[in-house]
C-alpha positions in Angstrom: 0.2 0.1 -0.1 0.9 3.5 -0.9 1.9 5.9 2.1 0.4 8.8 0.2 -2.9 8.8 1.5 -4.5 12.0 3.1 -5.0 12.0 6.3 -8.7 12.6 7.0 -10.9 15.6 8.5 -13.9 13.9 9.1 -14.3 10.0 9.4 -18.0 9.3 9.2 -17.6 5.9 9.6 -16.2 6.4 13.5 -19.2 8.8 14.0 -21.7 6.4 12.8 -20.3 3.5 15.1 -20.1 5.9 18.1 -23.7 6.7 17.8 -24.5 3.1 17.4 -23.0 2.2 20.5 -24.7 5.1 22.3 -27.9 4.2 21.1 -27.2 0.2 21.8 -26.5 1.1 25.3 -29.3 3.4 26.0 -31.8 0.8 24.5 -30.7 -2.1 26.4 -31.1 -0.1 29.4 -34.5 1.1 28.2 -36.2 -0.9 25.9 -39.5 1.3 25.8 -37.4 4.2 24.6 -36.1 2.6 21.4 -40.2 1.4 20.6 -41.4 5.1 21.1 -38.1 6.9 19.2 -39.0 4.0 16.3 -42.7 5.1 16.5 -41.7 8.5 16.0 -39.7 8.2 13.1 -42.4 6.3 11.2 -44.6 9.3 11.9 -42.1 11.6 10.8 -41.7 9.8 7.5 -45.4 8.4 7.3 -43.8 5.0 7.3 -46.7 2.4 8.3 -45.6 -1.0 10.0 -46.4 -4.0 8.3 -49.4 -6.1 9.4 -47.9 -9.0 11.3 -49.1 -12.4 9.8 -50.6 -15.3 11.8 -49.3 -18.7 11.3 
C-alpha cells in the first residue's frame, strides 16, 4: 500500500459507530425508549408498520 493517503478531517464511519454504540446502550437500559423513538420516526416519515402475519 502507498503512504500517499491524505489524513482524514472527518471520519464518518467512526462517527456512525459511536452513535450506534450510544443508542445501543440507551436501548438496552430502556427498551421502551427504542419503541418510542421508532414510532416517532414512523410518524415523521409516514412509514406504516407491516401487518403481522398469523401462522
